[in-house]
C-alpha positions in Angstrom: 30.0 -16.3 6.6 27.3 -14.2 5.0 25.8 -11.2 6.5 23.3 -9.3 4.2 20.2 -7.2 5.1 17.6 -5.8 2.7 15.0 -3.7 4.4 12.3 -1.3 3.1 10.5 1.3 5.2 9.9 4.9 6.1 12.3 7.3 8.1 11.1 7.8 11.7 13.1 11.1 12.0 15.2 13.4 9.9 18.6 12.5 8.9 21.5 13.2 11.5 24.5 14.1 9.5 28.0 14.5 11.0 31.6 14.2 9.8 34.3 11.8 11.1 37.8 13.0 11.9 38.9 11.6 8.7 36.5 14.0 6.8 34.0 11.1 5.8 30.4 11.8 6.1 28.3 9.6 8.5 24.5 9.8 8.6 22.2 8.0 11.0 18.7 7.4 10.2 15.7 5.7 11.9 13.9 3.1 9.8 10.4 1.6 10.5 9.3 -1.3 8.6 5.8 -2.7 8.7 4.6 -6.2 8.4 0.9 -7.0 8.0 -0.6 -10.4 8.5 -3.7 -12.3 9.2 -4.1 -13.6 12.7 -5.7 -17.1 13.5 -9.1 -15.6 14.3 -9.1 -14.0 10.8 -8.4 -10.3 12.0 -5.6 -8.4 10.4 -2.4 -7.8 12.7 0.6 -5.6 12.1 4.0 -5.5 13.6 6.6 -2.9 13.2 10.4 -3.2 13.2 12.4 -0.2 14.3 16.0 -0.2 13.3 18.9 2.4 13.1 20.9 2.6 9.9 24.3 4.1 9.3 25.2 5.6 6.0 28.8 6.7 5.0 30.4 8.9 2.3 28.3 10.3 -0.5 25.4 8.3 0.3 25.2 10.0 3.7 25.4 13.4 2.1 22.7 12.5 -0.4 20.4 11.2 2.4 20.8 14.5 4.3 20.0 16.4 1.3 16.9 14.6 0.0 15.5 12.6 2.8 13.0 13.6 5.5 11.0 12.2 8.2 8.5 9.8 6.5 10.6 9.3 3.2 10.4 5.8 1.9 13.7 4.0 1.2 15.2 0.6 0.4 18.5 -0.3 2.3 21.0 -3.0 1.6 23.8 -3.6 4.0 25.0 -5.7 6.8 24.0 -6.1 10.5 26.5 -4.8 13.2 26.4 -5.0 17.0 27.1 -1.8 18.8 28.1 -2.1 22.5 28.7 0.7 25.1 28.6 1.5 28.8 25.8 3.8 29.8 26.1 6.6 32.5 25.1 4.2 35.2 28.0 1.8 34.3 25.6 -0.9 32.7 26.7 -2.5 29.5 24.3 -1.9 26.6 24.1 -3.1 23.0 22.0 -2.9 19.9 22.0 -4.2 16.4 22.2 -1.4 13.6 22.5 -1.7 9.7 25.5 -0.5 8.1 24.3 0.5 4.6 26.1 -0.6 1.5 23.5 1.0 -0.9 20.4 3.0 -0.5 17.5 3.6 -3.0 15.0 6.3 -2.5 11.4 5.1 -3.3 9.3 8.4 -3.1 8.0 10.0 -6.3 10.2 12.8 -7.9 7.4 15.3 -7.2 7.6 14.5 -3.3 11.4 15.5 -3.2 12.6 17.1 -6.3 14.6 15.1 -8.8 16.8 12.7 -6.8 14.2 10.1 -5.8 14.2 6.5 -7.3 17.8 6.7 -7.8 20.3 4.2 -6.4 23.2 5.6 -4.4 26.0 3.1 -3.4 28.3 3.6 -0.5 31.9 4.6 -1.5 33.2 1.5 0.3 31.0 -1.1 -1.9 31.1 -2.2 -5.4 30.2 0.5 -7.9 26.7 0.5 -9.3 25.7 1.4 -12.9 23.1 4.0 -11.8 24.9 6.0 -9.0 23.6 9.5 -8.8 21.8 11.7 -11.2 24.2 11.9 -14.2 23.3 13.7 -17.5 24.9 11.7 -20.2 23.4 13.8 -23.0 26.6 15.7 -23.5 28.7 12.5 -24.0 28.9 10.5 -27.1 27.3 7.0 -26.9 29.5 4.3 -28.5 26.9 1.6 -28.3 27.1 -0.7 -31.2 23.9 -1.7 -32.9 23.0 -5.4 -33.1 20.7 -6.6 -35.7 18.9 -9.9 -34.8 16.3 -11.4 -37.1 13.5 -13.8 -35.9 15.6 -16.6 -37.7 18.6 -16.0 -35.5 16.8 -16.7 -32.2 17.3 -20.4 -31.2 13.9 -20.8 -29.4 
């Protein structure tokens, strides 16, 4: 089976951060994603999808530090179904997104210097651009490749 969600939108509220008994961070965010379309009569219509997103580990802490209500982000993750019994005894459920990676899309001037950076959840595959790492103090051992126009086969 394949369960993959990619959604871009704006936060509907500030990040709610808490820590699990294991010590791992858990952040819950509300995300609104808009879709604009043209109706049959030619007028413009708009629909908004509201969804809760859960972030774990370092991405939860980064979200809490840099994101605020209205922040624009891109989330990649999977759909999960949460079920519970409310106070009146009725069974309730809702779909949420469990994030595997998060990318902040606001400009750097809007929220300091952590925007437009990809933060990957500790439980997913590592990403090449996780965090704001300054590599200027480390030697770069990248070999130089010389390719002439004659070497290109097309």
